[in-house]
N, C-alpha and C positions, 0 to 999 in steps of 0.2 A: 474487394479484398477484405478479409477479416482484420478489423482493428487489434493493434499490439496494445497490450497494456503491462506497463513497467509495474510490477509487484513488489513493494518494499515490506517486508515482516520486521516489525520492531522488537523480535527478540531473537538472540542468535543460539539459543539452545536447539539442537538438533531435534529433541523430542518435543519442543514447543507445541502447545495446543494452538497457539496462532498459527504456526507453521502448518499444523495438521488442516486448520481452517482454511487456511490459503489453498492448499492444495486440492481439498474438497471443491471449493468454489472453482478452481481452474477446470475441474472435470465436469462440473457442471455448465461451464461456459464453452466448453469444446464446441467448436462450429459457428460460433457467436464471437467471440473474443479469445484471441490467443494470449496468454500469461507468458511473460518473460519474467523470471524471477532474478532480482536484482540482489547482489551481494551487497551488503554495506559493513559488514564486520571487518573487512580489511582496510576501512576507511581511516587514516590517522585522524587524531584529534585536530580539529578544524584549526588552522594558524596560517594567517595571511602570508607569512615569510616562506611558505612551502610553495607559493606560486613561482616560477621560473620563466620569465618571457611569456607570459599569459598560459602558461600550462601547469597543471599540477601533477602530483605524483601519480604512477602508473595507475593504482587502484581508482585513484579520482578521474582519470581520463576515460578510463574503462567505463566507471559509474555514468559520468556524464554522456558518454556515447550511447549507452543503453536508453538513457533518458531520452536523447534527441531522436532516436529511433521509435520511440514509443508513441503511439496516438492517446494516451490516457495514463493515469496513475491510479493505482489501489494501495491503499495504506492498511494493513493489516497489523494491529498493534495490541499488545498488552496494556495493562495498565501498573504503573510503578509509582507509589505513594501518590495516588490520585492524578497523575500526570503522565505525560507522554515520555518513555524510555529516552534516554540520552542518546542512543544509538541513532534514532530517527532524526532527533535535533542536530545532530551532527551531519546526518545526511542532507538535512535541509540546507545547513551552512553550506557544505561544499556545493551543493547544486544550484546554489542562488549566486556563486561568485564564478568568475570574476564580475565586477560592476558591470551593468549591462547586458551580461550573457547567461542570464538565469535560465536554468534547464526546466524550471517550473511554469514560465509565464503561458497562459492560456490552454494549460492541459486540462481537459476533463479528468475530475478525479471522485474518488470516494474514500470513505475509511469504514472500518469496520473492526471488531475484535470480540475475543472470548476471554472469560475468566472462569474460574470454577466458583466465584461469588454469584450471588443471585442478580446485581446490576451490571454485569458482565464488564464493560470498560468504558460506562458512560461518562464519569469524569474525564478521564486521559482524551475522551473524543471530543468534549467540549474544548479542550485547549488545542486539540488538533485540528478542527475545523478553523478555529480562530488563525491558527499558523497557515493554514491551506489558504484562506483568502489573502492573508498578509504577502505570502509569497506568490501570488498571482494566478494560482490554479483556480479551477471554476468547480468546486464543489458540488456534488449532488446532495441536495437536502433531503429528500425523501426516498424511500424508507430509512428510517434510523434503523441501525442494528447493533444491537447488545444481546451477546448471546452467553447464558449460563452453560458453560461447556460441561459435557457428560461424555466420557470416552465410549461408551457403548453405543453412541450415536454414530460413530465412524469406524469403518474398517480399516485395516492396515494398508490398503491400496488407495486409500483417500476416498473411498464411494462414502456416502451417507446412508447409513442403514436405517434410521428412523424416519417414517414418511413425515412427519409433522415438521421435523428440523429441515428435511430436504426441501419441502414445499417453501419454508421460509426462506431458505438460503437461494433457491430458484428466483423465487420472487425479487430477492435483492440482485440477483445476477441479470435477470431480464431489465429490471429497472436502470442498472449501470449501463448494459448495452445501449438502451435507449437514449440514455444521457450522452454517451458516448458518440451515438450515431447522430444525434441532433446537433452537436458541436462540431463535426468533423468538416472540414472543408470539401466541397463536392465540386 
């Protein structure tokens, strides 16, 4: 059975370059990994008072159910002020609660990101990888992935039109699929 990957995009903008990147990775992963895009924009700001009898608000319960069904997690993030966007941090908080019922424990995981700048999202990913370990995910160490995004590398339907970029992305997808397979219970 094809492993399911919960994909969290750290940008809420519909035309986000990281959303474009995530969909392109999903196309390249077809047949190897099944991408399940997880909505995080509707999660309320984390507040412990919102738990009622061990259940969170409806968007939180939907979010945690998607994570529970997933075999792995892919975080596709922009970089805001050299750090991880607050919307991802908020998702981490909801996913790690209530205490003892973290949705992140032992999930094979990877992160990547794109930016118009030359260093991609390198600074944000340093923070993100530390958070992934703290949350109990099992992050893929290599290959690292920092993309200086250029719109002409991608078609409107999510295909990668540039051969060099496609090769780079396919290498990442292949490594992530191998990471997920290595850590899956058999």
